[in-house]
C-alpha positions, -999 to 999 in steps of 0.1 A, spaced: 0 0 0 13 35 -8 27 54 21 8 85 9 -30 86 8 -42 89 -28 -78 101 -30 -102 91 -57 -94 111 -88 -118 140 -95 -124 162 -124 -97 189 -128 -107 223 -116 -93 255 -130 -74 279 -108 -97 301 -88 -108 333 -104 -86 362 -93 -58 339 -82 -24 351 -93 -8 317 -96 -18 281 -92 -10 264 -58 -1 229 -48 -36 226 -36 -49 233 -71 -25 206 -84 -37 181 -58 -73 187 -67 -66 184 -104 -47 152 -100 -71 138 -73 -44 133 -48 -33 148 -15 -10 178 -12 16 155 4 17 134 -27 21 165 -49 51 176 -27 67 142 -30 63 140 -68 74 176 -76 103 172 -51 113 140 -69 110 120 -37 80 99 -48 97 66 -57 85 38 -34 59 61 -18 34 68 -47 28 49 -79 43 57 -112 8 64 -126 1 88 -98 34 106 -102 27 111 -139 -8 123 -131 6 149 -107 32 161 -133 5 163 -160 -17 184 -137 11 207 -128 19 212 -165 -17 218 -174 -21 244 -147 13 260 -153 22 254 -116 57 263 -105 69 256 -69 77 285 -47 114 278 -47 123 307 -25 101 295 3 112 259 -1 149 269 -1 144 289 31 130 258 48 158 235 34 186 259 39 196 254 2 199 277 -27 194 251 -54 220 268 -74 250 251 -91 281 268 -105 295 255 -138 331 265 -142 344 264 -178 375 277 -196 356 302 -218 321 314 -227 329 318 -264 336 281 -270 308 263 -288 316 230 -270 312 245 -235 280 263 -246 267 228 -253 279 215 -219 260 244 -202 228 237 -223 228 200 -212 235 207 -176 209 235 -174 183 212 -189 187 185 -163 190 211 -135 157 227 -145 140 194 -143 150 192 -107 143 228 -97 180 239 -98 195 269 -116 230 269 -132 253 298 -130 279 297 -158 313 311 -148 344 313 -171 380 310 -159 397 340 -174 420 334 -203 408 298 -204 429 286 -175 443 300 -143 428 316 -111 393 333 -112 378 357 -88 351 346 -64 318 354 -84 299 356 -51 306 373 -17 307 338 -3 306 309 -28 303 283 -1 270 297 12 256 308 -22 259 274 -39 248 239 -35 276 224 -57 300 229 -85 306 212 -119 341 221 -133 361 213 -163 396 201 -156 407 229 -180 395 254 -155 404 236 -123 427 264 -110 396 286 -107 383 264 -79 409 276 -55 398 312 -57 361 305 -55 366 278 -28 348 254 -50 368 224 -38 351 228 -4 317 223 -20 301 191 -35 321 189 -67 319 170 -100 349 172 -124 346 170 -161 374 157 -183 394 148 -152 417 119 -142 395 97 -120 425 86 -100 435 121 -90 403 141 -93 394 168 -67 358 159 -71 334 135 -54 327 122 -89 342 125 -124 324 125 -157 345 118 -188 341 113 -225 358 82 -239 384 104 -256 410 76 -256 387 56 -279 381 87 -300 419 90 -306 420 52 -313 393 56 -340 413 84 -356 445 64 -357 427 33 -370 411 53 -398 443 69 -410 464 38 -407 438 19 -427 441 45 -455 479 38 -456 493 68 -437 526 62 -419 540 97 -414 520 118 -389 520 152 -373 502 156 -340 491 192 -336 486 191 -298 467 217 -277 492 236 -256 471 234 -225 481 215 -193 450 193 -191 444 156 -185 422 152 -216 450 164 -239 476 142 -221 453 112 -227 451 120 -264 489 123 -267 496 90 -248 470 70 -267 480 83 -301 517 76 -295 510 41 -281 488 31 -310 511 44 -337 541 27 -321 524 -6 -326 526 -3 -364 561 -8 -380 573 20 -402 553 48 -386 567 81 -374 550 109 -355 562 143 -346 545 167 -322 539 204 -325 521 224 -299 497 253 -304 473 274 -283 436 265 -290 431 291 -317 431 292 -354 458 319 -355 481 299 -332 475 267 -352 485 284 -384 519 294 -371 526 260 -355 513 239 -384 532 259 -410 565 256 -392 560 219 -386 549 211 -422 578 231 -437 605 216 -414 634 196 -429 628 159 -436 600 139 -450 567 158 -447 539 142 -428 510 129 -449 484 133 -421 479 158 -393 460 147 -362 446 178 -344 435 179 -308 406 203 -317 386 215 -347 400 250 -344 435 236 -347 424 217 -378 411 250 -393 445 266 -387 461 236 -403 439 241 -434 452 277 -437 488 267 -432 485 240 -458 472 265 -484 500 289 -476 524 261 -484 506 251 -516 493 218 -502 459 204 -511 436 187 -486 432 157 -488 454 151 -519 486 162 -503 476 161 -466 449 145 -446 436 164 -416 415 153 -386 400 171 -356 382 165 -324 348 180 -312 327 182 -344 319 218 -340 298 237 -366 331 248 -380 338 212 -391 312 213 -419 319 250 -428 354 241 -438 362 231 -474 367 201 -476 345 192 -447 365 179 -417 369 143 -405 366 147 -368 355 129 -335 320 139 -325 318 148 -288 282 152 -275 287 183 -254 250 185 -243 250 149 -232 283 156 -214 266 184 -195 236 163 -187 258 135 -172 277 161 -152 245 175 -136 231 141 -129 263 131 -112 262 162 -90 225 155 -81 236 120 -71 264 134 -49 240 158 -33 216 130 -25 243 106 -13 238 83 -42 265 67 -64 267 84 -98 266 63 -129 298 47 -140 313 45 -175 326 70 -200 304 87 -226 310 71 -260 324 92 -289 323 86 -326 346 94 -356 327 112 -383 345 106 -416 342 134 -441 363 147 -471 395 158 -453 411 124 -453 422 101 -481 450 77 -489 484 93 -492 498 98 -527 
């Protein structure tokens, strides 16, 4: 028997004339349940206490009436702000905009708000965005690329979920990662199958775990194939920086690489420009790959072969992991799968 009394369902009334907003009592009457049941369902604490059918009926009634809980009053009772800080390297990056969108979607479903906070210059310390972050926030989700910002905002003292972070040495109570090692493996397998043996790795010049993983996995996989060689050039994550680094690497003495593996789509775009300056055609003279699958990937000519990273799903998983930490539950295990999207920037070497 349900622990909460569920009264016989009655016809749904409308909100009383002159009422400024529907109340939980209106929802209870519309769904034919008690106010206690409404509180459990809308507070996401109904499992094992009311039936699935009743929970859906309450949610439907709330949607029909346009009911929104009075979060301010509830937060005063609970002593919680229901606010999460998302710390990212930069606001202007399409990937992290997707992470925010996914995190905010899940947060809204649970009555939380997400404050987006960028670490200046992509990495390094950041000022405390609140007078006292520890009392203004319930938790933090942070990219490892912006981890240094946590010290200034005292984020490490709050419930913390790290994105793109080494699980063995993470500051957080949980880590959420994309399977970036498998993405690099897919790139290497694709280029090797085309016959490439001379590679340039245009690596992001950022001290971050995710880029260290890419370098290690790529070097290890290519070393397994006799006759392969790989040189590494580093560049800041910008098209301009990539142009300089790629042009220098591609014009260096010795046999020119036939394929450039870039840590990021922006680096790939810079490689395109460098190749054209040197009179090289893509993919006839040079194959190029990226990582992220930004809108930029299909705006380039030829369209870029790249690893698709689902940024919104990444944000969703990050927020669900933080909710689990806040509720003393174990977050889901396992990295988020990634997929190589083969387009026109790769071909067999001449």
